N, C-alpha and C positions, 0 to 999 in steps of 0.2 A: 482681726481683720482681711489678712493677708491669705490666711487659711479658707475662708468662706469664699473668698472671690473664687479661690482655683478650683472648690468645689460645685460653683453656680457654672462655671466656665466647663467643668468637666459634664454635667449635668446638662448642659445646654448641648453640648458637642452631639451628648449620647440622644438628645431627643431630635437634633435634627436629621441624624443618621436615620433613626428611627422611622420620621417622617419621608424621608427619601425612599426608604424601602418600601412605607406605604403605600408613596405614588407607584412605585415598579408595580406592586403587587395589585393596583385598582386598574392598570391599565387592560386594554380589551384583548391584546395580545396576551398577554398572562393569563387572562381570565378563559380566553382559548386553548391555550396547551394545556390549563390547569385540567379543564373537563375533557382533553385527550391524553391524559395522563394515567397511568397505573397507581396501583397503591405504593409502591416500591420509588416510583419518580415522586409521588406528592411528599412520601416521608423524607425524601431527601431535600424539597423546598423546605420541610417545618423541622428539618434541622437546621437547615442554614439560617432560617429565623429565629430558631432558639438561641443560635450563637451571633447574633445581628451580623450575619456575613454576607453585604449586599453584594459585593462582586460575586460570590458564588452563586447567588440568586440572578444575576445577569448573564452570566457565565451560562446556566440552566436554561435560561430563556433563550440564549444565542445557539446552544446546539441539542435542543429538544429533538428527538426523532421524528414527530410529526410535521416539524417544518418541512415548505417545502424548498427546492433548491434555490427559489430566486429570493426567498425569505434570511436567506444566508449571508453570514459578513464575506466580503470577498475573498479574506484569507482562508473561510472554510471550504470556501467555491474551489479556491484553487487548490487546498490538500484532496479536495474528491477529486477535482480533474488530474492531480497528479497518481492517485490510487489507484485511477481507471484507467493511467496510462495514456491521455489524451496527449498528440504530438503538440509539440509547441506551446503547452498551457499557460506557459510565464508570460508569453506574448499576446496572449488573448485577451480583449475586454470582459467585464463581468457578462454583457448579454451575449456575447462568441459562447463565453464558457458554460453558462445555463443551457444554451442551444444544444451546446454539443454534449453535455453528461444528459438533458433529457434524450435524446437521439439513443445514446447508448441504453440508457435505460426503458425505454420504449421498444427497444432490439431482444433484450432482455426478456422484458415481460412475453413478448408474441413467441421466443422462442420456447 
């Protein structure tokens, strides 16, 4: 009896994980990023799905190259600001960082 209970618990945990992954893949954001993805990026997601790795899927969503800077989490915006050598980036708020990054990006597009 005890063995059956453990099997059911394990199955239930796996079902919950798969439902959680399904919820993530059903989001509008995922659908948009999927359509913006190339074959390599899509294969990456399919590999994460085969491995049932929700964290990797969420990371893929957060770091997708087609995301606008305003859609990135603050930690990624700060990393980008550091790479772009924005002065005092660690003291700036999210909106100030986004504005500074966009100014640099717009300046490089005009050059």
